[in-house]
Backbone bond lengths (Angstrom), bond angles and torsions (degrees), N, CA, C in turn:
res aa  C-N    CA-C-N  psi(-1)  N-CA   C-N-CA  omega(-1)  CA-C   N-CA-C  phi
1 M - - - 1.469 - - 1.502 110.92 -
2 D 1.268 117.43 136.72 1.501 121.02 -179.60 1.487 111.71 -73.99
3 Q 1.375 114.97 170.44 1.450 126.45 -174.44 1.610 109.03 -61.60
4 A 1.330 114.98 -43.47 1.501 119.70 -176.91 1.532 106.59 -64.04
5 S 1.304 119.63 -48.31 1.479 121.85 -178.16 1.548 112.68 -61.72
6 L 1.320 113.25 -42.00 1.504 118.52 179.00 1.483 109.95 -62.10
7 L 1.328 117.82 -47.23 1.475 121.79 -176.80 1.526 110.42 -66.44
8 L 1.298 116.53 -43.18 1.513 118.50 176.59 1.467 114.33 -61.88
9 R 1.329 114.95 -41.72 1.481 121.07 179.01 1.577 107.80 -61.89
10 K 1.331 116.40 -45.15 1.504 121.23 179.23 1.579 109.75 -61.51
11 Q 1.296 117.11 -45.50 1.485 120.27 -176.76 1.578 109.67 -66.38
12 L 1.306 117.72 -41.29 1.418 122.48 175.13 1.492 113.41 -58.80
13 K 1.370 113.29 -48.72 1.509 119.25 177.38 1.503 112.32 -57.93
14 E 1.346 115.88 -42.75 1.455 123.09 -179.39 1.527 108.71 -62.95
15 L 1.345 118.60 -50.49 1.452 122.45 -178.32 1.592 110.91 -61.43
16 T 1.367 114.01 -37.33 1.415 115.28 177.76 1.533 116.21 -66.41
17 K 1.326 111.41 -39.34 1.525 119.70 176.81 1.550 111.86 -69.40
18 R 1.315 115.79 -41.66 1.456 122.24 -172.45 1.553 107.30 -130.54
19 P 1.275 120.01 82.22 1.472 123.88 179.68 1.517 109.91 -57.88
20 V 1.277 118.39 152.30 1.435 123.69 178.09 1.585 108.91 -112.68
21 D 1.370 114.85 131.76 1.439 118.69 -179.90 1.554 111.12 -53.38
22 G 1.273 118.76 137.74 1.429 122.65 172.51 1.485 119.16 106.76
23 F 1.378 114.13 -17.74 1.477 117.82 -178.98 1.595 107.23 -160.31
24 S 1.331 110.71 157.53 1.484 118.66 170.51 1.557 104.79 -125.98
25 A 1.309 110.73 156.84 1.444 116.98 -179.86 1.539 116.07 -147.49
26 G 1.300 118.87 145.79 1.476 122.64 178.55 1.475 106.65 -163.98
27 L 1.360 115.22 178.05 1.414 121.43 -179.08 1.561 113.39 -78.09
28 V 1.233 118.46 141.45 1.461 121.20 174.65 1.553 106.82 -66.65
29 D 1.259 118.08 -36.72 1.467 124.66 -177.29 1.507 108.56 -148.84
30 D 1.289 117.49 126.24 1.502 122.65 -173.46 1.536 114.80 -54.95
31 T 1.328 116.85 -15.57 1.428 118.03 -179.00 1.541 116.36 -93.85
32 N 1.373 114.33 -4.35 1.479 119.61 -174.55 1.518 111.18 -129.92
33 L 1.406 117.09 101.09 1.395 123.28 179.24 1.550 113.41 -66.94
34 F 1.394 117.85 -9.81 1.448 124.73 -166.23 1.527 108.15 -96.26
35 E 1.358 120.69 -3.91 1.448 124.25 178.81 1.486 111.69 -127.26
36 W 1.291 119.68 111.26 1.441 124.35 -177.82 1.504 109.78 -109.66
37 Q 1.366 117.53 142.13 1.412 123.87 170.39 1.540 104.93 -99.27
38 V 1.303 118.41 128.87 1.397 124.10 178.34 1.520 108.63 -127.36
39 T 1.378 113.25 144.48 1.466 117.40 173.51 1.552 106.78 -120.98
40 V 1.288 118.46 121.44 1.418 126.94 177.21 1.565 109.44 -93.28
41 M 1.296 115.74 126.87 1.426 121.27 176.05 1.547 105.89 -87.57
42 G 1.288 116.37 130.38 1.514 120.41 179.23 1.532 107.41 -57.14
43 P 1.352 115.13 126.09 1.476 120.03 -177.18 1.566 110.60 -60.30
44 P 1.283 115.89 143.15 1.488 121.11 173.71 1.516 111.61 -57.39
45 D 1.344 115.36 148.31 1.469 121.88 175.98 1.515 112.01 63.05
46 T 1.348 119.30 30.67 1.465 122.21 175.93 1.548 104.61 -133.51
47 Y 1.315 117.49 172.72 1.467 121.69 -178.07 1.580 105.50 -69.77
48 Y 1.255 120.61 -18.34 1.463 123.47 -172.68 1.561 110.51 -93.47
49 E 1.293 116.44 -3.32 1.550 122.51 -177.81 1.488 109.11 -50.78
50 G 1.323 116.48 131.65 1.525 121.77 172.44 1.533 107.21 93.88
51 G 1.344 121.62 -10.80 1.410 120.79 -178.66 1.505 114.08 -82.90
52 F 1.311 118.84 156.66 1.469 123.56 174.76 1.568 103.28 -129.13
53 F 1.372 113.11 110.73 1.433 121.86 -172.06 1.530 109.79 -115.08
54 N 1.314 113.89 117.43 1.464 121.51 -176.86 1.550 106.24 -85.82
55 A 1.322 115.14 147.69 1.486 125.66 179.32 1.517 108.34 -152.36
56 V 1.339 114.56 160.20 1.404 122.69 174.29 1.570 110.66 -119.74
57 L 1.303 113.82 124.17 1.462 119.71 173.88 1.556 107.73 -96.25
58 S 1.332 114.85 122.49 1.497 120.23 -179.57 1.526 107.08 -113.11
59 F 1.312 114.69 120.85 1.404 121.76 -177.10 1.523 113.26 -94.61
60 P 1.312 121.79 134.66 1.498 118.32 173.01 1.508 111.62 -76.41
61 T 1.296 114.97 164.89 1.529 118.69 -174.88 1.506 110.88 -71.05
62 D 1.399 118.24 -17.73 1.441 118.43 177.47 1.535 113.06 -99.13
63 Y 1.349 117.98 20.69 1.421 121.92 177.00 1.504 108.43 -61.02
64 P 1.242 124.50 134.81 1.503 126.77 14.85 1.502 114.46 -99.83
65 Q 1.353 118.46 16.94 1.495 118.86 177.88 1.547 107.98 -70.05
66 S 1.283 117.70 -35.37 1.492 120.64 177.05 1.532 109.15 -117.51
67 P 1.343 116.93 150.10 1.416 121.91 -179.49 1.539 117.71 -74.90
68 P 1.314 116.54 152.95 1.411 117.02 171.73 1.537 111.20 -74.91
69 T 1.347 117.47 173.22 1.458 120.76 169.76 1.567 104.86 -109.06
70 C 1.246 114.56 154.06 1.439 123.82 177.12 1.498 110.42 -125.70
71 R 1.292 119.66 129.22 1.496 123.46 179.96 1.477 109.83 -136.44
72 F 1.361 116.49 121.30 1.371 117.33 173.88 1.474 112.05 -69.92
73 T 1.357 115.04 134.61 1.498 119.20 171.72 1.460 111.94 -97.73
74 S 1.309 118.61 -16.90 1.470 122.14 169.46 1.517 106.76 -83.31
75 E 1.364 113.32 154.85 1.443 118.10 179.40 1.571 106.43 -61.80
76 M 1.322 110.30 143.07 1.533 116.24 -177.28 1.554 107.01 -148.25
77 W 1.349 114.74 133.63 1.467 121.39 175.42 1.540 105.88 -123.90
78 H 1.279 114.95 108.92 1.471 122.75 -174.19 1.547 110.81 -159.65
79 P 1.335 115.71 141.27 1.475 116.88 178.66 1.584 113.84 -59.53
80 N 1.275 117.11 -25.60 1.464 119.03 -176.34 1.526 113.02 -105.09
81 V 1.302 116.41 19.05 1.472 119.43 173.40 1.556 109.12 -126.02
82 Y 1.350 116.80 123.51 1.411 120.64 178.26 1.575 109.93 -58.74
83 K 1.305 114.16 161.75 1.503 115.59 -179.38 1.507 112.30 -63.76
84 D 1.376 120.74 -23.44 1.443 123.20 178.61 1.544 110.40 -84.46
85 G 1.368 118.39 3.99 1.471 121.05 179.38 1.476 117.75 96.12
86 R 1.316 117.89 -8.10 1.532 118.92 179.20 1.491 110.56 -67.72
87 V 1.281 113.66 137.30 1.509 122.37 -177.03 1.548 104.27 -88.34
88 C 1.334 116.95 132.59 1.422 122.05 173.59 1.499 111.06 -117.36
89 I 1.322 117.71 95.08 1.440 123.44 172.67 1.499 110.11 -134.52
90 S 1.330 115.08 153.66 1.537 123.48 -170.91 1.526 111.24 -52.01
91 I 1.388 119.76 -43.61 1.449 115.60 -169.58 1.531 110.53 -74.15
92 L 1.398 120.13 -8.30 1.426 121.65 175.37 1.591 112.45 -94.61
93 H 1.357 112.91 1.86 1.459 114.35 177.14 1.516 111.33 -90.18
94 N 1.311 117.32 145.18 1.502 122.19 -177.12 1.546 109.96 -49.10
95 P 1.354 113.29 148.98 1.464 116.63 -177.27 1.546 111.28 -66.82
96 G 1.335 114.90 162.26 1.427 120.87 178.37 1.495 113.44 105.03
97 D 1.333 115.02 -170.52 1.464 119.68 -179.37 1.497 112.43 -69.77
98 D 1.278 119.41 142.19 1.477 123.18 174.42 1.584 109.54 -75.61
99 P 1.340 116.97 120.20 1.428 119.60 -179.00 1.575 110.16 -60.74
100 H 1.263 119.86 -25.04 1.515 123.61 -177.05 1.542 109.36 -91.37
101 G 1.376 118.89 -13.47 1.398 120.52 176.26 1.573 115.91 79.23
102 Y 1.377 114.37 15.72 1.538 118.96 -178.47 1.501 108.80 -84.17
103 E 1.359 117.94 -31.85 1.473 120.01 -168.28 1.511 108.89 -124.32
104 A 1.321 114.66 145.87 1.456 120.69 174.01 1.521 106.16 -78.93
105 A 1.335 119.23 148.69 1.479 121.71 176.18 1.497 110.78 -53.24
106 S 1.290 121.48 -31.73 1.458 122.50 -178.93 1.562 113.46 -67.83
107 E 1.357 113.26 -20.67 1.492 117.88 179.25 1.524 111.96 -82.41
108 R 1.348 115.84 -18.97 1.419 118.80 -173.36 1.494 114.17 -87.74
109 W 1.343 117.78 -176.39 1.456 121.78 -174.17 1.542 109.18 -58.07
110 S 1.377 111.49 142.45 1.438 119.09 172.22 1.631 105.42 -141.92
111 P 1.326 113.83 144.93 1.483 115.26 -179.59 1.522 117.09 -57.15
112 V 1.299 117.95 -13.35 1.486 120.01 178.21 1.509 111.74 -79.05
113 Q 1.326 118.29 -11.13 1.477 121.80 178.89 1.550 105.54 -68.19
114 S 1.300 113.95 157.42 1.485 121.41 -179.63 1.509 107.98 -140.06
115 V 1.331 117.51 170.98 1.471 120.26 173.71 1.462 111.27 -52.24
116 E 1.344 120.99 -42.69 1.408 122.44 179.41 1.535 113.40 -60.20
117 T 1.384 118.15 -46.73 1.419 117.57 -179.95 1.476 111.78 -69.46
118 I 1.326 119.50 -32.25 1.542 120.70 175.93 1.469 108.08 -62.13
119 M 1.367 117.22 -47.49 1.513 118.58 -173.39 1.541 109.60 -66.34
120 L 1.398 113.10 -42.35 1.484 115.07 -179.72 1.509 110.50 -63.44
121 S 1.352 119.31 -29.28 1.443 120.74 178.73 1.514 109.53 -71.67
122 I 1.360 116.36 -35.16 1.518 120.04 -177.76 1.592 106.19 -74.10
123 I 1.292 118.93 -34.41 1.464 120.62 175.28 1.562 109.67 -65.09
124 S 1.272 113.91 -38.79 1.481 120.24 179.11 1.541 109.63 -64.26
125 M 1.312 114.92 -43.33 1.457 124.60 178.39 1.516 110.83 -55.85
126 L 1.355 115.70 -43.14 1.423 120.50 177.77 1.521 112.79 -63.92
127 S 1.311 114.30 -36.27 1.509 121.45 179.71 1.474 111.94 -72.20
128 S 1.334 118.46 -33.51 1.451 117.64 -177.35 1.576 111.85 -146.93
129 P 1.327 114.47 88.60 1.364 121.31 -174.80 1.626 112.38 -61.80
130 N 1.315 115.47 143.64 1.429 123.97 176.69 1.518 107.98 -98.50
131 D 1.381 116.36 99.75 1.515 116.20 -177.70 1.516 109.71 -95.10
132 E 1.335 117.56 11.67 1.511 119.99 179.02 1.613 109.39 -76.92
133 S 1.323 116.22 -40.24 1.461 115.29 178.11 1.597 106.12 -136.13
134 P 1.326 113.46 77.60 1.430 122.47 -173.62 1.558 115.46 -73.13
135 A 1.330 113.26 149.25 1.489 119.35 170.41 1.442 108.95 -88.17
136 N 1.327 118.22 -32.17 1.494 123.78 178.71 1.528 105.85 -117.52
137 I 1.354 113.86 101.08 1.368 119.43 -175.71 1.540 114.51 -64.59
138 D 1.428 115.00 -37.24 1.383 120.72 179.43 1.551 111.35 -64.36
139 A 1.316 117.16 -42.14 1.454 124.18 178.37 1.519 110.24 -61.43
140 A 1.376 113.00 -43.26 1.502 118.40 179.23 1.471 111.92 -64.52
141 K 1.344 117.87 -41.69 1.484 121.99 179.33 1.534 110.24 -63.23
142 E 1.355 115.38 -42.44 1.474 117.69 -178.49 1.509 108.04 -70.80
143 W 1.313 120.72 -37.82 1.472 122.41 176.28 1.499 111.41 -58.85
144 R 1.301 120.18 -40.21 1.457 126.88 -179.28 1.464 112.60 -75.75
145 D 1.312 118.23 -48.62 1.467 123.12 -164.04 1.553 114.12 -105.84
146 E 1.337 117.90 -22.35 1.470 119.00 -175.44 1.541 107.31 -138.76
147 R 1.290 116.20 64.36 1.509 120.76 -174.17 1.469 113.70 -55.52
148 D 1.362 120.39 -40.25 1.470 124.00 178.10 1.475 111.10 -60.70
149 S 1.305 117.52 -43.56 1.504 122.50 -179.80 1.568 109.76 -64.49
150 F 1.345 112.43 -42.56 1.548 119.00 179.67 1.525 106.19 -60.92
151 R 1.348 118.51 -50.19 1.493 122.25 -177.48 1.513 109.98 -59.74
152 R 1.356 119.82 -40.31 1.461 120.38 -177.87 1.592 109.11 -67.46
153 R 1.296 114.96 -41.08 1.458 120.23 -177.68 1.592 108.17 -63.16
154 V 1.317 117.24 -45.63 1.437 121.37 -179.84 1.482 110.78 -65.03
155 S 1.368 116.48 -42.40 1.517 119.00 174.71 1.529 114.07 -55.69
156 R 1.354 117.55 -38.85 1.463 117.05 175.22 1.527 111.07 -66.87
157 I 1.287 118.99 -34.70 1.484 120.99 -178.45 1.541 107.21 -72.76
158 V 1.305 119.83 -35.76 1.495 121.45 178.63 1.529 105.67 -64.53
159 R 1.322 119.21 -50.23 1.487 119.46 179.22 1.480 113.15 -55.29
160 K 1.326 118.45 -44.90 1.422 127.62 178.73 1.512 111.92 -55.81
161 S 1.410 112.21 -42.11 1.484 118.01 -176.30 1.633 107.27 -73.01
162 Q 1.256 118.53 -29.33 1.447 122.51 177.57 1.529 110.44 -70.60
163 E 1.301 116.64 -38.94 1.443 121.92 179.03 1.569 112.18 -70.41
164 M 1.288 116.84 -21.70 1.464 120.34 -177.11 1.599 109.29 -82.72
165 L 1.329 117.75 -10.60 1.392 119.03 -179.08 1.535 113.13 -65.84
């Protein structure tokens, strides 16, 4: 078994034995260690509180040298989530210097990251959106300029996520 498979198997086993508050994780399909189904619980004291948001983590074959991608499969409205559900946060960006100069290399992917640190970063992203370099410009604009409208839209998404359970 290759390094990526061994590491993913170890991380899955660890999360199964010792779940982490705020999310659950498992394989999409028992035959593929490289596709994980995760459910993020909306963090307390945020607009997303009470929500259950499904996403897929897709790991590259050279994991942990390269980062996985994360894409919400549940509806999501957030400045740092593209309209197709892809999550845009620093630790999921390839290692090294940012060609656009927005992020320090230390903020980007490093092989020491794990599924747990990725998911905790996503939960943190839900708690405090970064509207400085948004993935979803419309959500960022609404977050900045029309907070009540943003809150109402997210409340609808939270209710919808609860109904999907």
